[in-house]
Backbone atoms as SQL, in Angstrom:
CREATE TABLE atoms (id INTEGER PRIMARY KEY, chain TEXT, resi INTEGER, resn TEXT, atom TEXT, x REAL, y REAL, z REAL);
INSERT INTO atoms VALUES
  (1, 'A', 1, 'UNK', 'N', -5.961, 41.468, -23.111),
  (2, 'A', 1, 'UNK', 'CA', -4.715, 40.757, -23.283),
  (3, 'A', 1, 'UNK', 'C', -4.608, 39.683, -22.196),
  (4, 'A', 2, 'UNK', 'N', -4.357, 38.419, -22.553),
  (5, 'A', 2, 'UNK', 'CA', -4.232, 37.348, -21.563),
  (6, 'A', 2, 'UNK', 'C', -3.060, 37.588, -20.621),
  (7, 'A', 3, 'UNK', 'N', -3.200, 37.135, -19.396),
  (8, 'A', 3, 'UNK', 'CA', -2.170, 37.333, -18.380),
  (9, 'A', 3, 'UNK', 'C', -0.834, 36.727, -18.796),
  (10, 'A', 4, 'UNK', 'N', -0.864, 35.587, -19.513),
  (11, 'A', 4, 'UNK', 'CA', 0.372, 34.916, -19.887),
  (12, 'A', 4, 'UNK', 'C', 1.227, 35.765, -20.835),
  (13, 'A', 5, 'UNK', 'N', 0.633, 36.670, -21.595),
  (14, 'A', 5, 'UNK', 'CA', 1.415, 37.505, -22.506),
  (15, 'A', 5, 'UNK', 'C', 1.991, 38.735, -21.796),
  (16, 'A', 6, 'UNK', 'N', 1.607, 38.950, -20.559),
  (17, 'A', 6, 'UNK', 'CA', 2.148, 40.050, -19.760),
  (18, 'A', 6, 'UNK', 'C', 3.529, 39.635, -19.243),
  (19, 'A', 7, 'UNK', 'N', 4.582, 40.409, -19.550),
  (20, 'A', 7, 'UNK', 'CA', 5.941, 40.012, -19.135),
  (21, 'A', 7, 'UNK', 'C', 6.126, 39.967, -17.621),
  (22, 'A', 8, 'UNK', 'N', 5.280, 40.653, -16.855),
  (23, 'A', 8, 'UNK', 'CA', 5.424, 40.642, -15.395),
  (24, 'A', 8, 'UNK', 'C', 4.675, 39.479, -14.745),
  (25, 'A', 9, 'UNK', 'N', 3.871, 38.757, -15.549),
  (26, 'A', 9, 'UNK', 'CA', 3.070, 37.668, -14.999),
  (27, 'A', 9, 'UNK', 'C', 3.934, 36.592, -14.343),
  (28, 'A', 10, 'UNK', 'N', 4.964, 36.136, -15.029),
  (29, 'A', 10, 'UNK', 'CA', 5.844, 35.096, -14.483),
  (30, 'A', 10, 'UNK', 'C', 6.529, 35.529, -13.211),
  (31, 'A', 11, 'UNK', 'N', 6.977, 36.772, -13.171),
  (32, 'A', 11, 'UNK', 'CA', 7.643, 37.293, -11.968),
  (33, 'A', 11, 'UNK', 'C', 6.663, 37.362, -10.806),
  (34, 'A', 12, 'UNK', 'N', 5.425, 37.747, -11.081),
  (35, 'A', 12, 'UNK', 'CA', 4.417, 37.836, -10.021),
  (36, 'A', 12, 'UNK', 'C', 4.126, 36.455, -9.437),
  (37, 'A', 13, 'UNK', 'N', 3.999, 35.455, -10.299),
  (38, 'A', 13, 'UNK', 'CA', 3.747, 34.089, -9.834),
  (39, 'A', 13, 'UNK', 'C', 4.924, 33.590, -8.997),
  (40, 'A', 14, 'UNK', 'N', 6.125, 33.864, -9.432),
  (41, 'A', 14, 'UNK', 'CA', 7.326, 33.464, -8.680),
  (42, 'A', 14, 'UNK', 'C', 7.342, 34.104, -7.291),
  (43, 'A', 15, 'UNK', 'N', 6.936, 35.355, -7.185),
  (44, 'A', 15, 'UNK', 'CA', 6.874, 36.039, -5.883),
  (45, 'A', 15, 'UNK', 'C', 5.830, 35.384, -4.980),
  (46, 'A', 16, 'UNK', 'N', 4.675, 35.080, -5.564),
  (47, 'A', 16, 'UNK', 'CA', 3.609, 34.431, -4.786),
  (48, 'A', 16, 'UNK', 'C', 4.095, 33.077, -4.268),
  (49, 'A', 17, 'UNK', 'N', 4.722, 32.299, -5.126),
  (50, 'A', 17, 'UNK', 'CA', 5.220, 30.979, -4.720),
  (51, 'A', 17, 'UNK', 'C', 6.298, 31.096, -3.646),
  (52, 'A', 18, 'UNK', 'N', 7.196, 32.061, -3.789),
  (53, 'A', 18, 'UNK', 'CA', 8.250, 32.253, -2.786),
  (54, 'A', 18, 'UNK', 'C', 7.650, 32.660, -1.448),
  (55, 'A', 19, 'UNK', 'N', 6.637, 33.537, -1.477),
  (56, 'A', 19, 'UNK', 'CA', 5.963, 33.941, -0.240),
  (57, 'A', 19, 'UNK', 'C', 5.250, 32.758, 0.411),
  (58, 'A', 20, 'UNK', 'N', 4.644, 31.906, -0.422),
  (59, 'A', 20, 'UNK', 'CA', 3.949, 30.738, 0.107),
  (60, 'A', 20, 'UNK', 'C', 4.923, 29.782, 0.796),
  (61, 'A', 21, 'UNK', 'N', 6.066, 29.525, 0.166),
  (62, 'A', 21, 'UNK', 'CA', 7.073, 28.644, 0.761),
  (63, 'A', 21, 'UNK', 'C', 7.576, 29.237, 2.072),
  (64, 'A', 22, 'UNK', 'N', 7.819, 30.539, 2.107),
  (65, 'A', 22, 'UNK', 'CA', 8.292, 31.194, 3.332),
  (66, 'A', 22, 'UNK', 'C', 7.248, 31.075, 4.447),
  (67, 'A', 23, 'UNK', 'N', 5.978, 31.251, 4.099),
  (68, 'A', 23, 'UNK', 'CA', 4.913, 31.134, 5.095),
  (69, 'A', 23, 'UNK', 'C', 4.818, 29.718, 5.633),
  (70, 'A', 24, 'UNK', 'N', 4.877, 28.729, 4.737),
  (71, 'A', 24, 'UNK', 'CA', 4.822, 27.326, 5.166),
  (72, 'A', 24, 'UNK', 'C', 5.996, 26.994, 6.078),
  (73, 'A', 25, 'UNK', 'N', 7.172, 27.447, 5.716),
  (74, 'A', 25, 'UNK', 'CA', 8.352, 27.149, 6.542),
  (75, 'A', 25, 'UNK', 'C', 8.237, 27.810, 7.920),
  (76, 'A', 26, 'UNK', 'N', 7.690, 29.014, 7.990),
  (77, 'A', 26, 'UNK', 'CA', 7.489, 29.677, 9.289),
  (78, 'A', 26, 'UNK', 'C', 6.469, 28.907, 10.128),
  (79, 'A', 27, 'UNK', 'N', 5.402, 28.442, 9.480),
  (80, 'A', 27, 'UNK', 'CA', 4.400, 27.655, 10.204),
  (81, 'A', 27, 'UNK', 'C', 4.978, 26.334, 10.695),
  (82, 'A', 28, 'UNK', 'N', 5.798, 25.696, 9.867),
  (83, 'A', 28, 'UNK', 'CA', 6.438, 24.447, 10.291),
  (84, 'A', 28, 'UNK', 'C', 7.330, 24.676, 11.499),
  (85, 'A', 29, 'UNK', 'N', 8.079, 25.765, 11.476),
  (86, 'A', 29, 'UNK', 'CA', 8.948, 26.082, 12.614),
  (87, 'A', 29, 'UNK', 'C', 8.124, 26.238, 13.885),
  (88, 'A', 30, 'UNK', 'N', 6.977, 26.924, 13.790),
  (89, 'A', 30, 'UNK', 'CA', 6.090, 27.102, 14.940),
  (90, 'A', 30, 'UNK', 'C', 5.524, 25.775, 15.443),
  (91, 'A', 31, 'UNK', 'N', 5.327, 24.812, 14.529),
  (92, 'A', 31, 'UNK', 'CA', 4.788, 23.494, 14.902),
  (93, 'A', 31, 'UNK', 'C', 5.878, 22.520, 15.309),
  (94, 'A', 32, 'UNK', 'N', 7.151, 22.914, 15.166),
  (95, 'A', 32, 'UNK', 'CA', 8.246, 22.019, 15.507),
  (96, 'A', 32, 'UNK', 'C', 8.511, 20.967, 14.451),
  (97, 'A', 33, 'UNK', 'N', 8.175, 21.265, 13.200),
  (98, 'A', 33, 'UNK', 'CA', 8.368, 20.335, 12.088),
  (99, 'A', 33, 'UNK', 'C', 9.610, 20.775, 11.317),
  (100, 'A', 34, 'UNK', 'N', 10.417, 19.814, 10.882),
  (101, 'A', 34, 'UNK', 'CA', 11.656, 20.113, 10.168),
  (102, 'A', 34, 'UNK', 'C', 11.392, 20.864, 8.860),
  (103, 'A', 35, 'UNK', 'N', 12.260, 21.804, 8.557),
  (104, 'A', 35, 'UNK', 'CA', 12.151, 22.573, 7.318),
  (105, 'A', 35, 'UNK', 'C', 12.456, 21.691, 6.120),
  (106, 'A', 36, 'UNK', 'N', 11.677, 21.876, 5.072),
  (107, 'A', 36, 'UNK', 'CA', 11.904, 21.171, 3.808),
  (108, 'A', 36, 'UNK', 'C', 11.097, 21.886, 2.723),
  (109, 'A', 37, 'UNK', 'N', 11.647, 22.951, 2.129),
  (110, 'A', 37, 'UNK', 'CA', 10.902, 23.749, 1.153),
  (111, 'A', 37, 'UNK', 'C', 10.421, 22.966, -0.062),
  (112, 'A', 38, 'UNK', 'N', 11.075, 21.865, -0.392),
  (113, 'A', 38, 'UNK', 'CA', 10.698, 21.095, -1.579),
  (114, 'A', 38, 'UNK', 'C', 9.509, 20.167, -1.307),
  (115, 'A', 39, 'UNK', 'N', 9.164, 19.952, -0.049),
  (116, 'A', 39, 'UNK', 'CA', 8.103, 18.993, 0.304),
  (117, 'A', 39, 'UNK', 'C', 6.946, 19.730, 0.973),
  (118, 'A', 40, 'UNK', 'N', 5.783, 19.647, 0.352),
  (119, 'A', 40, 'UNK', 'CA', 4.578, 20.216, 0.943),
  (120, 'A', 40, 'UNK', 'C', 3.556, 19.096, 1.090),
  (121, 'A', 41, 'UNK', 'N', 3.010, 18.964, 2.291),
  (122, 'A', 41, 'UNK', 'CA', 2.115, 17.853, 2.594),
  (123, 'A', 41, 'UNK', 'C', 0.684, 18.361, 2.653),
  (124, 'A', 42, 'UNK', 'N', -0.205, 17.646, 1.962),
  (125, 'A', 42, 'UNK', 'CA', -1.601, 18.058, 1.845),
  (126, 'A', 42, 'UNK', 'C', -2.526, 17.012, 2.449),
  (127, 'A', 43, 'UNK', 'N', -3.641, 17.487, 3.014),
  (128, 'A', 43, 'UNK', 'CA', -4.675, 16.611, 3.551),
  (129, 'A', 43, 'UNK', 'C', -5.989, 17.003, 2.900),
  (130, 'A', 44, 'UNK', 'N', -6.664, 16.052, 2.268),
  (131, 'A', 44, 'UNK', 'CA', -7.959, 16.286, 1.640),
  (132, 'A', 44, 'UNK', 'C', -9.010, 15.460, 2.372),
  (133, 'A', 45, 'UNK', 'N', -10.055, 16.131, 2.829),
  (134, 'A', 45, 'UNK', 'CA', -11.164, 15.456, 3.508),
  (135, 'A', 45, 'UNK', 'C', -12.371, 15.517, 2.576),
  (136, 'A', 46, 'UNK', 'N', -12.822, 14.367, 2.123),
  (137, 'A', 46, 'UNK', 'CA', -13.825, 14.269, 1.083),
  (138, 'A', 46, 'UNK', 'C', -15.235, 14.548, 1.590),
  (139, 'A', 47, 'UNK', 'N', -16.124, 14.738, 0.650),
  (140, 'A', 47, 'UNK', 'CA', -17.524, 14.997, 0.971),
  (141, 'A', 47, 'UNK', 'C', -18.352, 13.730, 1.001),
  (142, 'A', 48, 'UNK', 'N', -19.605, 13.887, 1.396),
  (143, 'A', 48, 'UNK', 'CA', -20.534, 12.759, 1.458),
  (144, 'A', 48, 'UNK', 'C', -21.424, 12.824, 2.684),
  (145, 'A', 49, 'UNK', 'N', -21.610, 14.025, 3.204),
  (146, 'A', 49, 'UNK', 'CA', -22.516, 14.196, 4.328),
  (147, 'A', 49, 'UNK', 'C', -21.963, 13.669, 5.639),
  (148, 'A', 50, 'UNK', 'N', -22.871, 13.220, 6.499),
  (149, 'A', 50, 'UNK', 'CA', -22.493, 12.799, 7.845),
  (150, 'A', 50, 'UNK', 'C', -21.629, 11.541, 7.812),
  (151, 'A', 51, 'UNK', 'N', -21.825, 10.670, 6.828),
  (152, 'A', 51, 'UNK', 'CA', -20.962, 9.479, 6.725),
  (153, 'A', 51, 'UNK', 'C', -19.521, 9.891, 6.467),
  (154, 'A', 52, 'UNK', 'N', -19.362, 10.845, 5.582),
  (155, 'A', 52, 'UNK', 'CA', -18.019, 11.338, 5.296),
  (156, 'A', 52, 'UNK', 'C', -17.426, 12.020, 6.520),
  (157, 'A', 53, 'UNK', 'N', -18.225, 12.816, 7.211),
  (158, 'A', 53, 'UNK', 'CA', -17.745, 13.495, 8.414),
  (159, 'A', 53, 'UNK', 'C', -17.270, 12.478, 9.442),
  (160, 'A', 54, 'UNK', 'N', -18.020, 11.399, 9.604),
  (161, 'A', 54, 'UNK', 'CA', -17.638, 10.348, 10.554),
  (162, 'A', 54, 'UNK', 'C', -16.342, 9.674, 10.129),
  (163, 'A', 55, 'UNK', 'N', -16.244, 9.353, 8.838),
  (164, 'A', 55, 'UNK', 'CA', -15.036, 8.711, 8.329),
  (165, 'A', 55, 'UNK', 'C', -13.830, 9.631, 8.508),
  (166, 'A', 56, 'UNK', 'N', -13.982, 10.897, 8.134),
  (167, 'A', 56, 'UNK', 'CA', -12.877, 11.858, 8.249),
  (168, 'A', 56, 'UNK', 'C', -12.463, 12.048, 9.696),
  (169, 'A', 57, 'UNK', 'N', -13.428, 12.050, 10.609),
  (170, 'A', 57, 'UNK', 'CA', -13.095, 12.161, 12.029),
  (171, 'A', 57, 'UNK', 'C', -12.230, 10.988, 12.462),
  (172, 'A', 58, 'UNK', 'N', -12.570, 9.789, 12.005),
  (173, 'A', 58, 'UNK', 'CA', -11.770, 8.609, 12.331),
  (174, 'A', 58, 'UNK', 'C', -10.366, 8.687, 11.752),
  (175, 'A', 59, 'UNK', 'N', -10.267, 9.164, 10.519),
  (176, 'A', 59, 'UNK', 'CA', -8.943, 9.315, 9.892),
  (177, 'A', 59, 'UNK', 'C', -8.099, 10.298, 10.697),
  (178, 'A', 60, 'UNK', 'N', -8.692, 11.428, 11.066),
  (179, 'A', 60, 'UNK', 'CA', -7.937, 12.433, 11.838),
  (180, 'A', 60, 'UNK', 'C', -7.513, 11.891, 13.199),
  (181, 'A', 61, 'UNK', 'N', -8.379, 11.118, 13.817),
  (182, 'A', 61, 'UNK', 'CA', -8.007, 10.522, 15.105),
  (183, 'A', 61, 'UNK', 'C', -6.813, 9.588, 14.943),
  (184, 'A', 62, 'UNK', 'N', -6.815, 8.770, 13.887),
  (185, 'A', 62, 'UNK', 'CA', -5.707, 7.850, 13.652),
  (186, 'A', 62, 'UNK', 'C', -4.417, 8.604, 13.361),
  (187, 'A', 63, 'UNK', 'N', -4.519, 9.653, 12.558),
  (188, 'A', 63, 'UNK', 'CA', -3.337, 10.464, 12.232),
  (189, 'A', 63, 'UNK', 'C', -2.795, 11.141, 13.490),
  (190, 'A', 64, 'UNK', 'N', -3.673, 11.644, 14.326),
  (191, 'A', 64, 'UNK', 'CA', -3.234, 12.315, 15.560),
  (192, 'A', 64, 'UNK', 'C', -2.611, 11.315, 16.532),
  (193, 'A', 65, 'UNK', 'N', -3.154, 10.100, 16.603),
  (194, 'A', 65, 'UNK', 'CA', -2.556, 9.080, 17.474),
  (195, 'A', 65, 'UNK', 'C', -1.108, 8.808, 17.098),
  (196, 'A', 66, 'UNK', 'N', -0.804, 8.915, 15.826),
  (197, 'A', 66, 'UNK', 'CA', 0.571, 8.723, 15.336),
  (198, 'A', 66, 'UNK', 'C', 1.391, 10.015, 15.448),
  (199, 'A', 67, 'UNK', 'N', 0.790, 11.056, 16.002),
  (200, 'A', 67, 'UNK', 'CA', 1.461, 12.370, 16.170),
  (201, 'A', 67, 'UNK', 'C', 1.908, 12.945, 14.822),
  (202, 'A', 68, 'UNK', 'N', 1.109, 12.743, 13.783),
  (203, 'A', 68, 'UNK', 'CA', 1.481, 13.190, 12.440),
  (204, 'A', 68, 'UNK', 'C', 0.615, 14.343, 11.940),
  (205, 'A', 69, 'UNK', 'N', -0.363, 14.782, 12.706),
  (206, 'A', 69, 'UNK', 'CA', -1.251, 15.846, 12.249),
  (207, 'A', 69, 'UNK', 'C', -0.485, 17.147, 11.993),
  (208, 'A', 70, 'UNK', 'N', 0.585, 17.371, 12.733),
  (209, 'A', 70, 'UNK', 'CA', 1.372, 18.598, 12.556),
  (210, 'A', 70, 'UNK', 'C', 2.129, 18.614, 11.236),
  (211, 'A', 71, 'UNK', 'N', 2.226, 17.475, 10.553),
  (212, 'A', 71, 'UNK', 'CA', 2.982, 17.392, 9.306),
  (213, 'A', 71, 'UNK', 'C', 2.280, 18.035, 8.116),
  (214, 'A', 72, 'UNK', 'N', 0.977, 18.261, 8.202),
  (215, 'A', 72, 'UNK', 'CA', 0.219, 18.747, 7.058),
  (216, 'A', 72, 'UNK', 'C', 0.335, 20.261, 6.902),
  (217, 'A', 73, 'UNK', 'N', 0.606, 20.676, 5.648),
  (218, 'A', 73, 'UNK', 'CA', 0.744, 22.100, 5.327),
  (219, 'A', 73, 'UNK', 'C', -0.522, 22.684, 4.730),
  (220, 'A', 74, 'UNK', 'N', -1.317, 21.858, 4.077),
  (221, 'A', 74, 'UNK', 'CA', -2.544, 22.307, 3.414),
  (222, 'A', 74, 'UNK', 'C', -3.709, 21.439, 3.862),
  (223, 'A', 75, 'UNK', 'N', -4.899, 22.047, 3.896),
  (224, 'A', 75, 'UNK', 'CA', -6.122, 21.315, 4.206),
  (225, 'A', 75, 'UNK', 'C', -7.161, 21.681, 3.151),
  (226, 'A', 76, 'UNK', 'N', -7.718, 20.668, 2.501),
  (227, 'A', 76, 'UNK', 'CA', -8.757, 20.867, 1.499),
  (228, 'A', 76, 'UNK', 'C', -9.963, 20.037, 1.900),
  (229, 'A', 77, 'UNK', 'N', -11.150, 20.656, 1.915),
  (230, 'A', 77, 'UNK', 'CA', -12.342, 19.935, 2.361),
  (231, 'A', 77, 'UNK', 'C', -13.522, 20.199, 1.432),
  (232, 'A', 78, 'UNK', 'N', -14.471, 19.258, 1.458),
  (233, 'A', 78, 'UNK', 'CA', -15.713, 19.378, 0.714),
  (234, 'A', 78, 'UNK', 'C', -16.822, 18.768, 1.552),
  (235, 'A', 79, 'UNK', 'N', -17.966, 19.397, 1.605),
  (236, 'A', 79, 'UNK', 'CA', -19.185, 18.860, 2.191),
  (237, 'A', 79, 'UNK', 'C', -18.945, 18.291, 3.597),
  (238, 'A', 80, 'UNK', 'N', -19.203, 17.008, 3.804),
  (239, 'A', 80, 'UNK', 'CA', -19.049, 16.395, 5.126),
  (240, 'A', 80, 'UNK', 'C', -17.640, 16.516, 5.670),
  (241, 'A', 81, 'UNK', 'N', -16.656, 16.431, 4.800),
  (242, 'A', 81, 'UNK', 'CA', -15.274, 16.637, 5.223),
  (243, 'A', 81, 'UNK', 'C', -15.048, 18.059, 5.710),
  (244, 'A', 82, 'UNK', 'N', -15.853, 18.979, 5.194),
  (245, 'A', 82, 'UNK', 'CA', -15.750, 20.378, 5.610),
  (246, 'A', 82, 'UNK', 'C', -16.149, 20.584, 7.059),
  (247, 'A', 83, 'UNK', 'N', -17.128, 19.802, 7.546),
  (248, 'A', 83, 'UNK', 'CA', -17.515, 19.909, 8.952),
  (249, 'A', 83, 'UNK', 'C', -16.320, 19.592, 9.852),
  (250, 'A', 84, 'UNK', 'N', -15.650, 18.502, 9.526),
  (251, 'A', 84, 'UNK', 'CA', -14.529, 18.057, 10.336),
  (252, 'A', 84, 'UNK', 'C', -13.317, 18.958, 10.126),
  (253, 'A', 85, 'UNK', 'N', -13.080, 19.367, 8.882),
  (254, 'A', 85, 'UNK', 'CA', -11.969, 20.268, 8.585),
  (255, 'A', 85, 'UNK', 'C', -12.115, 21.599, 9.302),
  (256, 'A', 86, 'UNK', 'N', -13.334, 22.136, 9.325),
  (257, 'A', 86, 'UNK', 'CA', -13.577, 23.397, 10.022),
  (258, 'A', 86, 'UNK', 'C', -13.371, 23.236, 11.521),
  (259, 'A', 87, 'UNK', 'N', -13.808, 22.105, 12.060),
  (260, 'A', 87, 'UNK', 'CA', -13.610, 21.839, 13.488),
  (261, 'A', 87, 'UNK', 'C', -12.122, 21.710, 13.803),
  (262, 'A', 88, 'UNK', 'N', -11.400, 21.013, 12.941),
  (263, 'A', 88, 'UNK', 'CA', -9.954, 20.855, 13.118),
  (264, 'A', 88, 'UNK', 'C', -9.269, 22.210, 13.075),
  (265, 'A', 89, 'UNK', 'N', -9.613, 23.031, 12.100),
  (266, 'A', 89, 'UNK', 'CA', -9.000, 24.357, 11.959),
  (267, 'A', 89, 'UNK', 'C', -9.347, 25.236, 13.158),
  (268, 'A', 90, 'UNK', 'N', -10.582, 25.180, 13.604),
  (269, 'A', 90, 'UNK', 'CA', -10.971, 25.969, 14.769),
  (270, 'A', 90, 'UNK', 'C', -10.151, 25.548, 15.982),
  (271, 'A', 91, 'UNK', 'N', -9.925, 24.255, 16.127),
  (272, 'A', 91, 'UNK', 'CA', -9.102, 23.758, 17.227),
  (273, 'A', 91, 'UNK', 'C', -7.670, 24.217, 17.117),
  (274, 'A', 92, 'UNK', 'N', -7.142, 24.271, 15.895),
  (275, 'A', 92, 'UNK', 'CA', -5.761, 24.718, 15.692),
  (276, 'A', 92, 'UNK', 'C', -5.613, 26.182, 16.055),
  (277, 'A', 93, 'UNK', 'N', -6.635, 26.967, 15.765),
  (278, 'A', 93, 'UNK', 'CA', -6.568, 28.400, 16.049),
  (279, 'A', 93, 'UNK', 'C', -6.443, 28.645, 17.551),
  (280, 'A', 94, 'UNK', 'N', -7.177, 27.897, 18.337),
  (281, 'A', 94, 'UNK', 'CA', -7.143, 28.110, 19.786),
  (282, 'A', 94, 'UNK', 'C', -6.238, 27.111, 20.503),
  (283, 'A', 95, 'UNK', 'N', -5.492, 26.307, 19.734),
  (284, 'A', 95, 'UNK', 'CA', -4.532, 25.395, 20.341),
  (285, 'A', 95, 'UNK', 'C', -5.144, 24.177, 20.997),
  (286, 'A', 96, 'UNK', 'N', -6.344, 23.792, 20.571),
  (287, 'A', 96, 'UNK', 'CA', -7.037, 22.659, 21.180),
  (288, 'A', 96, 'UNK', 'C', -7.317, 21.557, 20.170),
  (289, 'A', 97, 'UNK', 'N', -6.478, 21.401, 19.171),
  (290, 'A', 97, 'UNK', 'CA', -6.718, 20.466, 18.079),
  (291, 'A', 97, 'UNK', 'C', -6.968, 19.042, 18.591),
  (292, 'A', 98, 'UNK', 'N', -6.100, 18.513, 19.403),
  (293, 'A', 98, 'UNK', 'CA', -6.240, 17.126, 19.862),
  (294, 'A', 98, 'UNK', 'C', -7.512, 16.947, 20.684),
  (295, 'A', 99, 'UNK', 'N', -7.815, 17.890, 21.555),
  (296, 'A', 99, 'UNK', 'CA', -9.026, 17.779, 22.362),
  (297, 'A', 99, 'UNK', 'C', -10.270, 17.749, 21.482),
  (298, 'A', 100, 'UNK', 'N', -10.303, 18.554, 20.436),
  (299, 'A', 100, 'UNK', 'CA', -11.451, 18.559, 19.542),
  (300, 'A', 100, 'UNK', 'C', -11.557, 17.254, 18.762),
  (301, 'A', 101, 'UNK', 'N', -10.433, 16.727, 18.300),
  (302, 'A', 101, 'UNK', 'CA', -10.469, 15.460, 17.562),
  (303, 'A', 101, 'UNK', 'C', -10.998, 14.355, 18.469),
  (304, 'A', 102, 'UNK', 'N', -10.578, 14.344, 19.723),
  (305, 'A', 102, 'UNK', 'CA', -11.090, 13.332, 20.662),
  (306, 'A', 102, 'UNK', 'C', -12.576, 13.530, 20.906),
  (307, 'A', 103, 'UNK', 'N', -13.032, 14.781, 21.002),
  (308, 'A', 103, 'UNK', 'CA', -14.445, 15.061, 21.235),
  (309, 'A', 103, 'UNK', 'C', -15.307, 14.590, 20.069),
  (310, 'A', 104, 'UNK', 'N', -14.751, 14.601, 18.870),
  (311, 'A', 104, 'UNK', 'CA', -15.525, 14.180, 17.707),
  (312, 'A', 104, 'UNK', 'C', -16.015, 12.754, 17.859),
  (313, 'A', 105, 'UNK', 'N', -15.233, 11.897, 18.479),
  (314, 'A', 105, 'UNK', 'CA', -15.656, 10.507, 18.642),
  (315, 'A', 105, 'UNK', 'C', -16.875, 10.432, 19.557),
  (316, 'A', 106, 'UNK', 'N', -16.975, 11.339, 20.505),
  (317, 'A', 106, 'UNK', 'CA', -18.130, 11.358, 21.404),
  (318, 'A', 106, 'UNK', 'C', -19.349, 11.889, 20.660),
  (319, 'A', 107, 'UNK', 'N', -19.173, 12.966, 19.934),
  (320, 'A', 107, 'UNK', 'CA', -20.289, 13.591, 19.223),
  (321, 'A', 107, 'UNK', 'C', -20.847, 12.681, 18.141),
  (322, 'A', 108, 'UNK', 'N', -19.983, 11.961, 17.435),
  (323, 'A', 108, 'UNK', 'CA', -20.414, 11.177, 16.290),
  (324, 'A', 108, 'UNK', 'C', -20.884, 9.767, 16.639),
  (325, 'A', 109, 'UNK', 'N', -20.780, 9.366, 17.902),
  (326, 'A', 109, 'UNK', 'CA', -21.303, 8.053, 18.285),
  (327, 'A', 109, 'UNK', 'C', -22.826, 8.113, 18.293),
  (328, 'A', 110, 'UNK', 'N', -23.466, 7.114, 17.758),
  (329, 'A', 110, 'UNK', 'CA', -24.931, 7.115, 17.632),
  (330, 'A', 110, 'UNK', 'C', -25.626, 7.215, 18.992),
  (331, 'A', 111, 'UNK', 'N', -25.053, 6.614, 20.018),
  (332, 'A', 111, 'UNK', 'CA', -25.735, 6.601, 21.312),
  (333, 'A', 111, 'UNK', 'C', -25.679, 7.956, 22.022),
  (334, 'A', 112, 'UNK', 'N', -24.816, 8.850, 21.598),
  (335, 'A', 112, 'UNK', 'CA', -24.756, 10.163, 22.251),
  (336, 'A', 112, 'UNK', 'C', -25.205, 11.284, 21.328),
  (337, 'A', 113, 'UNK', 'N', -25.513, 10.969, 20.078),
  (338, 'A', 113, 'UNK', 'CA', -25.852, 12.017, 19.103),
  (339, 'A', 113, 'UNK', 'C', -27.039, 12.853, 19.563),
  (340, 'A', 114, 'UNK', 'N', -28.130, 12.209, 19.977),
  (341, 'A', 114, 'UNK', 'CA', -29.318, 12.957, 20.384),
  (342, 'A', 114, 'UNK', 'C', -29.026, 13.838, 21.591),
  (343, 'A', 115, 'UNK', 'N', -28.277, 13.315, 22.551),
  (344, 'A', 115, 'UNK', 'CA', -27.967, 14.080, 23.746),
  (345, 'A', 115, 'UNK', 'C', -27.125, 15.316, 23.448),
  (346, 'A', 116, 'UNK', 'N', -26.349, 15.262, 22.389),
  (347, 'A', 116, 'UNK', 'CA', -25.500, 16.387, 22.029),
  (348, 'A', 116, 'UNK', 'C', -26.336, 17.586, 21.601),
  (349, 'A', 117, 'UNK', 'N', -27.470, 17.311, 20.931),
  (350, 'A', 117, 'UNK', 'CA', -28.281, 18.396, 20.379),
  (351, 'A', 117, 'UNK', 'C', -29.428, 18.809, 21.279),
  (352, 'A', 118, 'UNK', 'N', -29.725, 18.048, 22.311),
  (353, 'A', 118, 'UNK', 'CA', -30.849, 18.380, 23.189),
  (354, 'A', 118, 'UNK', 'C', -30.453, 19.417, 24.218);
């Protein structure tokens, strides 16, 4: 029997959505961002290998310079964007997001790339 024909399916989805909104609002409060349950902000970092990783690093640096990185509620990544997204998330976990974003510019510069891995 398909899930849509189950009478409890709609109620379950509503509970999941309500829990998600509550979690987002709690996270916003922790980040010092104004509550707004109707507005959810998403960031997508695209794929394309190291070129994409470099581009995404630059985008994140620009967003952080404007002090807007805390505004994002969701992060979606693919391939090269995943490298930067994972680094960003790791920084958020330990409270070092800005320091990691700044470090990315050092790591991704061609003149320091070899030295980073040696």
